[in-house]
C-alpha positions in Angstrom: -3.6 41.6 -3.7 -1.2 41.0 -1.3 -1.5 41.4 2.1 1.9 42.6 3.4 2.7 42.6 7.2 3.6 45.8 8.4 6.3 44.1 10.9 8.3 41.8 9.2 7.6 43.1 5.7 6.4 39.2 4.3 2.9 37.8 3.5 0.9 36.8 7.0 0.0 33.4 7.6 -2.7 34.9 9.9 -3.5 38.4 8.8 -5.0 40.8 11.1 -5.8 44.6 10.4 -5.4 47.4 13.7 -8.1 49.9 13.4 -6.6 52.9 15.5 -3.8 52.8 11.9 -5.4 50.3 9.3 -2.4 48.6 8.8 -1.9 45.1 8.2 -0.3 42.7 10.6 0.4 39.2 11.3 -1.7 38.1 14.5 0.8 36.6 16.6 3.3 39.0 15.7 1.6 41.8 16.8 -0.1 40.2 19.7 3.1 39.7 21.1 3.6 43.5 20.1 0.6 45.0 22.3 1.1 42.3 24.6 4.8 43.8 25.4 4.3 47.5 24.6 0.3 48.1 24.9 0.4 50.2 21.9 0.1 50.3 18.0 3.3 49.2 16.1 3.1 51.9 13.7 1.0 54.9 15.2 1.7 54.5 18.8 -1.8 54.9 20.1 -3.7 52.9 22.6 -4.3 49.3 21.7 -5.7 45.9 23.0 -5.6 41.8 21.8 -9.4 42.2 21.1 -9.5 45.6 18.8 -7.2 43.2 16.4 -9.8 42.3 13.2 -9.4 39.4 11.2 -8.7 39.5 7.3 -10.2 36.5 5.6 -8.0 36.2 2.4 -7.8 33.4 0.5 -3.9 31.5 1.1 -1.9 32.6 -1.6 1.2 30.8 -2.4 4.5 32.7 -0.2 7.0 34.0 -2.1 10.3 33.0 -1.6 12.5 34.7 1.0 15.2 37.0 -0.3 17.7 34.3 0.3 16.0 32.2 -2.2 16.4 34.9 -4.8 20.4 34.5 -5.4 21.5 32.4 -8.3 23.5 30.0 -5.7 20.6 29.6 -3.6 18.5 28.8 -6.9 20.8 26.5 -7.9 21.1 24.6 -4.2 17.2 24.6 -4.3 17.3 22.9 -7.8 19.5 20.7 -6.7 17.9 19.7 -3.5 14.6 18.8 -5.5 16.4 16.8 -8.1 17.8 14.8 -5.3 14.6 14.3 -4.0 13.1 13.6 -7.5 16.3 10.8 -7.8 15.5 9.3 -4.6 12.1 8.7 -5.2 12.1 7.2 -9.0 14.8 5.1 -7.1 12.7 3.5 -4.5 9.6 3.4 -7.2 12.5 1.2 -9.2 12.4 -1.1 -6.4 9.0 -1.1 -5.9 8.6 -2.4 -9.0 11.2 -4.7 -9.4 9.8 -6.3 -6.4 6.5 -6.6 -7.6 7.4 -8.6 -11.0 9.3 -10.8 -9.0 6.4 -11.7 -6.9 4.3 -11.6 -10.3 6.8 -13.7 -11.8 6.9 -15.9 -8.7 3.2 -16.4 -8.6 2.9 -17.1 -12.9 5.1 -19.7 -12.4 3.4 -21.8 -9.5 0.1 -21.1 -11.7 1.6 -22.5 -15.0 2.8 -25.3 -12.6 -0.6 -26.2 -10.8 -1.9 -26.3 -14.4 0.4 -28.7 -15.6 -0.3 -30.5 -12.8 -4.1 -30.8 -13.0 -3.8 -31.4 -16.6 -1.4 -34.5 -16.0 -3.6 -35.8 -12.9 -7.2 -35.4 -15.6 -5.2 -37.6 -18.1 -4.1 -40.1 -15.2 -7.8 -39.9 -14.2 -9.3 -40.8 -17.2 -6.6 -43.8 -18.2 -7.9 -45.3 -14.6 -11.3 -45.2 -15.6 -10.5 -46.8 -18.7 -9.0 -49.9 -17.5 -10.4 -51.1 -14.2 -7.1 -53.1 -13.3 -5.6 -50.4 -11.5 -6.4 -47.9 -8.8 -4.5 -44.5 -8.8 -4.1 -43.1 -5.5 -2.9 -39.3 -5.9 -2.2 -37.0 -3.1 -1.6 -33.4 -3.9 0.2 -31.2 -1.3 0.4 -27.6 -1.4 2.8 -25.5 0.0 3.7 -21.9 -0.7 6.7 -22.8 -1.9 6.0 -26.0 -3.4 3.6 -28.6 -4.7 4.3 -32.0 -4.2 2.2 -34.6 -5.6 2.5 -38.3 -4.6 0.9 -41.1 -6.8 0.2 -44.6 -5.9 -1.2 -47.1 -8.2 -2.1 -50.1 -6.9 -2.6 -53.4 -9.4 -6.0 -55.2 -8.7 -5.5 -59.3 -9.2 -8.6 -60.9 -10.6 -9.0 -64.5 -9.1 -11.0 -66.4 -11.8 -11.3 -69.8 -10.4 -14.2 -70.9 -8.7 -14.2 -70.8 -4.9 -14.9 -74.3 -3.0 -18.2 -74.8 -1.3 -18.9 -74.8 2.5 -20.2 -77.5 3.6 -23.1 -77.1 6.3 -24.8 -74.0 5.0 -27.1 -75.0 2.1 -28.9 -77.4 3.3 -28.9 -76.3 6.9 -32.0 -74.3 7.7 -32.8 -76.3 11.3 -34.5 -73.9 14.2 -32.1 -72.5 16.6 
């Protein structure tokens, strides 16, 4: 059941009924008419704004205005819808491209970090096997690059005996 305003002949957003005539009106239109004239728009009988009764009806889809029922108006409406869909599609494609680039960059960094960790693990294992070198590894990670500084220091083993120091071995005199 569609309610039609007796003033505008359109579906009212806030319908109300006049108890004097029993007709349905858009509340804002009938209030303006009653404020100016003080009578019911249909019957001409005296009416006040507080006599109007609100109608609680479920909101239905408003019908298209008569200007949207011609073929050119319908074509324009369809063209506008198509343009909006294409703009949204373009925006979504750009967001997808950006997300792909960010994901590719993150995967590249992850792969590089895994390779660095594998290489460092091999170097640490090699350093543990051979005791003649010490490897000092510094990793600097920024947002865009990974810098690895490796410093290898050789340990020189001296096998000649140290000379004995005099006076330390037999000197046990109290002070």
